[in-house]
C-alpha positions in Angstrom: -275.0 -89.6 -45.5 -271.4 -89.3 -46.9 -268.7 -91.6 -45.7 -265.3 -92.9 -46.8 -265.7 -96.1 -48.7 -263.0 -98.9 -49.2 -260.3 -97.1 -47.3 -256.9 -98.7 -47.6 -255.4 -99.6 -44.2 -252.7 -97.3 -43.1 -253.8 -94.4 -45.4 -255.1 -91.1 -44.2 -258.6 -92.1 -45.5 -258.6 -95.2 -43.2 -257.5 -93.1 -40.2 -260.4 -90.7 -40.8 -262.7 -93.6 -41.2 -261.5 -95.1 -37.9 -261.9 -91.7 -36.2 -265.5 -91.4 -37.4 -266.3 -94.9 -36.2 -264.7 -94.3 -32.8 -266.7 -91.0 -32.5 -270.0 -92.8 -33.3 -269.2 -95.5 -30.7 -268.3 -93.0 -28.0 -271.5 -91.0 -28.6 -273.5 -93.9 -27.2 -271.9 -93.6 -23.7 -270.5 -90.1 -23.4 -272.2 -87.3 -21.5 -271.4 -84.6 -24.1 -270.3 -84.6 -27.7 -267.0 -83.0 -26.7 -266.3 -86.0 -24.4 -267.0 -88.4 -27.3 -264.7 -86.5 -29.6 -261.9 -86.4 -27.1 -262.3 -90.2 -26.5 -262.2 -90.8 -30.3 -259.0 -88.8 -30.7 -257.3 -90.6 -27.8 -258.4 -94.0 -29.1 -257.2 -93.2 -32.7 -254.0 -91.2 -32.0 -254.0 -89.4 -35.4 -251.0 -87.2 -34.7 -248.7 -90.2 -34.6 -250.2 -91.8 -37.7 -251.1 -89.1 -40.2 -248.4 -88.3 -42.7 -248.9 -84.7 -43.6 -247.5 -84.9 -47.1 -249.8 -87.8 -47.9 -252.7 -86.0 -46.3 -252.0 -82.9 -48.4 -251.8 -84.9 -51.6 -255.0 -86.8 -50.8 -257.0 -83.6 -50.1 -255.8 -81.9 -53.3 -256.5 -84.9 -55.6 -259.4 -86.9 -54.3 -262.9 -86.5 -55.8 -264.5 -88.2 -52.7 -264.6 -85.4 -50.2 -268.1 -84.5 -48.8 -269.9 -81.3 -49.9 -268.6 -78.1 -48.4 -271.1 -76.0 -46.5 -271.1 -72.6 -44.6 -270.3 -74.5 -41.4 -266.8 -75.1 -42.8 -265.6 -71.5 -42.2 -262.9 -72.0 -39.6 -259.1 -71.8 -40.2 -257.3 -71.1 -43.5 -259.1 -73.2 -44.7 -261.0 -76.0 -43.0 -261.6 -79.0 -45.3 -264.4 -81.4 -44.3 -263.2 -85.0 -44.8 -266.1 -86.8 -43.2 -269.8 -85.9 -42.7 -272.8 -87.9 -41.6 -276.2 -86.9 -40.2 -274.7 -86.2 -36.7 -271.2 -84.8 -37.1 -268.3 -83.8 -39.3 -264.5 -84.2 -39.2 -262.4 -81.4 -40.6 -258.7 -80.8 -41.4 -257.9 -77.2 -40.3 -254.9 -75.4 -41.7 -253.4 -72.2 -40.2 -250.8 -70.4 -42.4 -250.9 -66.7 -43.0 -253.0 -65.8 -39.9 -250.9 -65.8 -36.8 -253.7 -65.5 -34.2 -257.2 -66.7 -33.5 -258.3 -63.9 -31.2 -260.4 -64.5 -28.1 -263.7 -66.2 -29.1 -266.4 -68.7 -28.2 -267.9 -71.5 -30.3 -271.4 -72.3 -31.6 -271.2 -76.0 -30.6 -269.1 -78.4 -28.6 -266.5 -80.8 -30.1 -262.8 -81.2 -29.9 -259.6 -80.6 -31.8 -256.3 -82.5 -32.0 -253.0 -80.8 -33.1 -251.3 -82.7 -36.0 -248.4 -80.3 -36.6 -247.0 -77.0 -35.4 -247.1 -75.4 -31.9 -249.5 -72.8 -30.6 -250.1 -70.8 -27.5 -253.5 -71.7 -26.1 -255.3 -69.6 -23.5 -258.7 -69.9 -21.9 -260.7 -67.1 -20.3 -263.8 -66.4 -18.2 -266.2 -63.6 -18.8 -267.5 -62.3 -15.4 -270.6 -60.1 -15.0 -271.6 -60.4 -18.6 -274.5 -58.1 -19.6 -276.0 -57.4 -23.0 -275.9 -53.7 -24.0 -277.5 -54.2 -27.3 -278.7 -57.2 -29.3 -275.2 -57.9 -30.5 -272.9 -56.3 -27.9 -272.0 -57.8 -24.6 -269.8 -56.2 -21.8 -268.2 -57.8 -18.9 -264.8 -58.5 -17.3 -262.6 -60.9 -19.2 -260.3 -62.9 -16.9 -257.3 -64.9 -18.2 -256.6 -68.5 -17.3 -253.1 -70.1 -17.6 -251.4 -70.0 -20.9 -250.1 -73.3 -22.4 -248.1 -74.4 -25.4 -249.9 -77.1 -27.5 -248.1 -79.4 -29.9 -248.7 -82.5 -32.0 -250.9 -85.0 -30.2 -252.5 -82.5 -27.8 -256.3 -82.7 -27.6 -258.7 -80.1 -26.2 -262.5 -80.2 -25.9 -264.8 -77.3 -26.9 -267.9 -76.2 -25.1 -270.5 -74.0 -26.8 -271.2 -70.4 -25.8 -269.5 -68.1 -23.2 -268.8 -71.0 -20.9 -265.7 -71.7 -23.0 -263.7 -68.8 -24.4 -260.2 -69.3 -25.8 -257.5 -67.9 -28.1 -254.7 -69.3 -30.1 -251.4 -67.9 -31.3 -249.6 -70.0 -33.9 -245.8 -70.1 -33.5 -244.9 -72.1 -36.7 -245.5 -71.0 -40.3 -247.9 -74.0 -40.8 -250.1 -75.5 -38.2 -252.6 -78.3 -38.9 -255.3 -79.8 -36.7 -258.2 -82.2 -36.9 -261.6 -81.1 -35.5 -264.7 -83.1 -34.8 -267.9 -81.0 -34.5 -271.7 -81.8 -34.4 -274.0 -80.1 -36.9 -276.1 -77.1 -35.9 -275.8 -74.1 -33.7 -276.2 -74.6 -30.0 -275.0 -71.1 -28.8 -274.1 -67.8 -30.5 -270.5 -67.3 -31.3 -268.8 -64.2 -29.8 -265.5 -62.5 -30.5 -264.1 -60.9 -27.4 -261.4 -58.3 -26.5 -260.0 -57.0 -23.3 -261.2 -55.8 -20.9 -264.5 -57.5 -21.8 -266.1 -56.3 -25.0 -267.8 -59.1 -27.0 -270.0 -59.2 -30.0 -272.2 -61.8 -31.6 -270.5 -62.7 -34.9 -273.6 -64.0 -36.7 -276.0 -61.2 -35.8 -277.4 -59.0 -38.7 -276.3 -55.8 -36.9 -272.7 -57.2 -36.8 -272.7 -57.9 -40.5 -273.9 -54.4 -41.3 -271.4 -52.7 -39.0 -268.5 -54.7 -40.5 -269.6 -53.6 -44.0 -269.8 -50.0 -42.9 -266.3 -50.3 -41.6 -265.1 -51.3 -45.1 -266.9 -48.3 -46.6 -264.8 -46.1 -44.3 -261.8 -47.0 -46.5 -263.6 -45.3 -49.3 -264.1 -42.2 -47.1 -260.4 -42.1 -46.3 -259.6 -42.2 -50.1 -261.7 -39.0 -50.5 -259.7 -37.4 -47.7 -259.4 -37.4 -43.9 -261.8 -34.4 -43.6 -264.6 -36.5 -45.0 -263.5 -39.6 -42.9 -263.6 -37.6 -39.7 -267.0 -36.1 -40.5 -268.5 -39.4 -41.4 -267.2 -41.2 -38.3 -268.5 -38.4 -36.1 -271.9 -38.7 -37.6 -271.8 -42.5 -37.2 -270.9 -42.3 -33.5 -273.8 -40.0 -32.8 -276.4 -41.9 -34.9 -275.5 -45.6 -34.5 -275.3 -48.2 -31.7 -272.3 -48.8 -29.4 -271.0 -51.8 -31.4 -270.8 -49.7 -34.5 -268.8 -47.2 -32.5 -266.4 -50.0 -31.4 -266.0 -51.0 -35.1 -265.0 -47.4 -36.0 -262.4 -47.5 -33.3 -261.1 -50.9 -34.3 -260.9 -49.8 -38.0 -258.8 -46.8 -37.0 -256.3 -49.1 -35.2 -256.3 -51.6 -38.0 -255.4 -48.9 -40.5 -252.6 -47.5 -38.3 -254.1 -44.1 -37.8 -252.3 -41.9 -35.3 -252.5 -42.5 -31.5 -253.9 -38.9 -31.2 -256.7 -39.7 -33.7 -257.5 -43.0 -31.9 -257.6 -41.2 -28.6 -259.9 -38.5 -29.9 -262.2 -41.2 -31.4 -262.4 -43.0 -28.1 -263.3 -39.8 -26.2 -266.0 -39.0 -28.8 -267.4 -42.5 -28.5 -267.7 -42.3 -24.7 -269.5 -39.0 -25.2 -272.1 -40.7 -27.3 -272.1 -44.1 -25.5 -271.4 -43.8 -21.8 -271.8 -47.6 -21.3 -268.4 -48.0 -22.9 -266.6 -45.5 -20.6 -264.8 -48.2 -18.5 -263.9 -50.4 -21.5 -262.5 -48.3 -24.3 -259.2 -47.2 -22.7 -258.1 -50.8 -21.9 -259.6 -52.0 -25.3 -257.5 -49.5 -27.3 -254.3 -50.5 -25.4 -254.8 -54.3 -25.8 -256.0 -54.1 -29.4 -253.1 -51.9 -30.5 -250.7 -54.3 -28.7 -252.2 -57.2 -30.5 -252.1 -55.6 -34.0 -248.5 -54.5 -33.4 -247.4 -58.0 -32.3 -249.1 -59.5 -35.4 -247.2 -57.0 -37.6 -243.9 -57.7 -36.0 -244.4 -61.5 -36.3 -244.3 -61.5 -40.1 -241.2 -63.4 -41.3 -240.0 -63.7 -37.7 -238.2 -66.8 -36.3 -239.9 -69.2 -33.9 -238.6 -67.6 -30.7 -239.5 -64.1 -31.7 -243.0 -65.3 -32.6 -243.3 -67.0 -29.2 -242.4 -63.8 -27.4 -244.8 -61.8 -29.5 -247.6 -64.3 -28.8 -247.0 -64.1 -25.1 -246.9 -60.3 -25.2 -250.1 -60.1 -27.3 -251.9 -62.3 -24.8 -251.3 -59.9 -21.9 -250.0 -62.7 -19.7 -248.2 -61.7 -16.5 -244.4 -61.0 -16.9 -243.4 -64.0 -14.7 -245.6 -66.4 -16.7 -244.1 -64.9 -19.9 -240.6 -65.6 -18.7 -241.5 -69.2 -17.6 -243.2 -70.2 -20.8 -240.4 -68.7 -23.0 -237.7 -70.5 -21.0 -239.5 -73.8 -21.3 -240.3 -73.6 -25.1 -237.6 -71.5 -26.8 -235.8 -73.3 -29.6 -232.6 -71.4 -30.2 -230.0 -72.5 -27.6 -227.0 -70.5 -28.7 -227.7 -68.3 -25.7 -227.7 -70.7 -22.8 -229.3 -68.2 -20.4 -233.0 -67.9 -21.2 -233.4 -64.6 -19.4 -230.5 -63.1 -21.5 -232.0 -64.5 -24.6 -235.4 -63.0 -23.8 -234.0 -59.6 -23.0 -232.1 -59.5 -26.4 -235.3 -60.4 -28.3 -237.3 -57.8 -26.4 -234.6 -55.1 -27.0 -234.6 -55.9 -30.7 -238.4 -55.7 -31.0 -238.4 -52.5 -28.9 -235.9 -51.0 -31.4 -238.4 -51.7 -34.3 -241.6 -50.5 -32.6 -242.4 -47.5 -30.4 -245.5 -49.2 -29.1 -243.6 -52.3 -28.3 -240.9 -50.3 -26.5 -243.6 -48.6 -24.4 -245.0 -52.0 -23.4 -241.6 -53.3 -22.5 -240.9 -50.2 -20.4 -244.2 -50.0 -18.7 -245.0 -53.7 -18.1 -242.0 -56.0 -18.4 -239.3 -54.0 -16.7 
């Protein structure tokens, strides 16, 4: 077992040590690990005690951190600062990546925001059915969207019983996470209107590698790329077909090309007929919002996160009004319209969304 020894009171090491002790105590009386982790965070209040500069210096200079394993694959990056035979505590940094798309978790636990704000949304997947070993279809339903900031704590539940997404509004966001060891349920990534895949499945790994090889095909010319993708759609499983479509959107291929791909996929995989149209629209909107968010100010990022989530227009207006930072424009509705007009002027896809959904 690894633990923090001889921590000096008031330092980040001592706070982590206290958090670990509180977690161990709560495990004896809590119904779930997530409940224990939430209790430990509330009892320790790390967001009001951790100094982020000291934390950063400690993480970068100490030789006493526990070994890193493949479990530590969240965030950008996740650094494990405590580990015993039951659980681990991690510091999770979010910098370059603006969004954690809709996903489930392999285990329960909890996280506490230390710095930065983020949009947090939970979902439910109705009528889930496995189409292949690694592809699940259903109807994804959004819950309320909320803005989390320092001190906010949320529990995690394994599997498709808890699905959420996060959009990070600030250039740097930092959290603490407490998780048990081991895999309780398979992790899914999900997209509207309800396409999900098992992230740790062998077929998923292979399909993702094949998507990278498509970049090689494009280098040889679009004729080869189109020929290869047509053969893939006919020969491979539905998930591989979705990967082809996602790859085309990621690489900003034309709307006509994406539409033609989607039609060809439905011809080979009829089970996707009701899902591909909404998937293309929502995924293109997400990718465009991520692109526009680069180097954007806080309020613009907030608007883009709300748009990318697909939340209803009235909810978008309410959340923006409550959490915008720039107050030079006293009227929140006018401020929002100016930001939307600016974004629409920079993106045809965004302009279409504003016209068809928000107006």
